[in-house]
C-alpha positions, -999 to +999 in steps of 0.1 A: +127-135-869+157-116-856+144-085-873+110-088-857+126-092-822+149-062-829+119-041-840+099-051-809+129-041-787+131-007-804+094-001-799+098-010-762+128+013-758+108+041-776+079+037-752+102+036-722+118+069-734+085+085-739+074+074-704+105+088-689+100+121-707+064+123-695+074+116-659+100+143-662+075+168-675+050+160-647+078+165-622+087+199-637+050+208-637+048+199-600+079+220-591+065+250-610+032+246-592+049+245-559+070+276-569+039+297-577+020+284-547+049+295-524+052+328-542+015+335-538+015+326-502+046+347-494+033+378-512-002+374-496+014+371-461+035+402-467+005+422-478-017+410-449+011+414-425+016+450-436-021+457-432-019+444-396+011+466-389-007+496-403-038+489-381-015+487-351+000+521-360-034+537-364-047+523-331-016+535-312-020+570-327-057+570-319-051+559-283-023+585-278-043+614-292-075+606-273-055+605-241-045+641-250-081+650-256-080+651-294-110+633-307-100+614-338-114+584-356-096+557-376-105+537-408-083+506-406-095+493-439-082+523-458-054+532-434-067+566-424-066+586-392-093+613-394-093+647-377-126+666-379-126+700-394-144+716-365-113+713-342-089+727-368-104+755-389-131+781-390-156+779-419-140+790-451-106+796-435-073+777-440-054+790-409-054+766-380-073+778-350-055+780-316-072+747-306-062+733-340-026+742-334-027+724-301-043+693-317-017+692-345+011+696-319-002+665-302-004+647-335+032+657-343+043+644-309+025+611-315+040+607-350+075+614-337+071+585-313+058+561-339+074+569-373+111+561-363+100+525-360+087+523-396+108+550-415+143+562-416+163+594-419+185+600-450+217+599-430+209+569-408+196+534-411+180+511-385+154+517-358+154+524-321+157+494-299+123+500-284+105+493-318+086+461-324+103+435-346+086+437-380+098+439-416+070+463-426+077+499-434+057+530-442+060+541-479+039+573-478+020+594-452-004+617-469-019+648-452-052+650-471-076+680-471-113+674-476-143+698-477-181+695-480-199+702-513-212+737-503-198+763-527-176+790-512-191+825-509-175+855-526-158+868-494-131+841-494-097+843-511-101+808-525-114+799-560-133+769-547-133+741-522-105+723-539-082+752-534-093+755-498-086+718-491-051+720-506-041+750-485-056+735-453-036+703-459-004+723-466-009+744-434-014+712-415+018+697-429+037+729-420+024+728-385+035+692-381+070+700-394+071+731-372+063+711-341+085+682-350+111+691-377+123+655-381+089+645-395+096+663-428+129+643-431+114+609-424+119+587-455+113+553-471+145+536-483+144+528-520+171+518-546+173+554-558+176+569-524+155+577-493+123+594-503+103+616-479+072+598-466+052+629-456+034+647-484+002+667-491-029+663-512-063+680-514-096+666-527-122+693-520-156+676-518-146+647-542-141+620-515-170+622-490-171+599-460-196+571-468-219+557-442-228+571-408-264+582-416-279+613-401-290+645-418-274+662-447-257+687-424-243+659-403-229+642-435-213+675-445-197+678-410-181+644-415-168+654-450-150+685-436-118+670-423-081+663-425-071+627-432-038+612-425-035+583-449-008+556-444+005+536-473+028+506-465+057+494-486+044+467-509+063+434-515+092+435-540+082+408-565+119+403-576+131+398-540+102+374-533+110+354-565+147+352-556+139+341-520+116+313-532+141+302-558+168+299-531+144+280-510+136+255-538+173+251-546+180+240-510+155+212-511 
């Protein structure tokens, strides 16, 4: 009889232990679920917040340039400020026209007003007191050359539209730096140092502007352009994880 009672007690203790273990596992699962939900929310907020900041930058640049008489367009979804080719270069040429020099001078002035709020200089950290309070920073600012798909004639010095687009972008970059020398030194702070944000790329006819309708010639006019593409600093997954871990540890 005593043995039967003892066996029953052992079985009850076993089931109690199993129940406690299952409750513990469920608790751990809930904590992990909260952890990943918080991580997802924070990273999503950082990304969407950076997109909003980039849109604000583009709209400010657009407003400033249009006040100066420079007709630009912006693509907030892709982070692009677009300058039409017609105001910058003659057909088949890579040297900025006088009107193009004036337009790029206005662009350099506008960038010099905006970039200090979202970039740094190698020798300094921090931002001017006038800047909006935001954690978001610019990682890269590409000066992109684009052309239409019409082959170049034999009277040009360039092998093809791709070469032309690269030299146009490079000349635009040099004009920006000539008008505002600090622009070339503006950088994004990273563990390995402060890397320059301003750089150059050329795509020839490979990235046409989609949409807009109109004739083939109107489409080609839209394709001939200089784009200024802004890339924001993306969230650091390690920093986000540590921040969430600390938050959970305080609960």
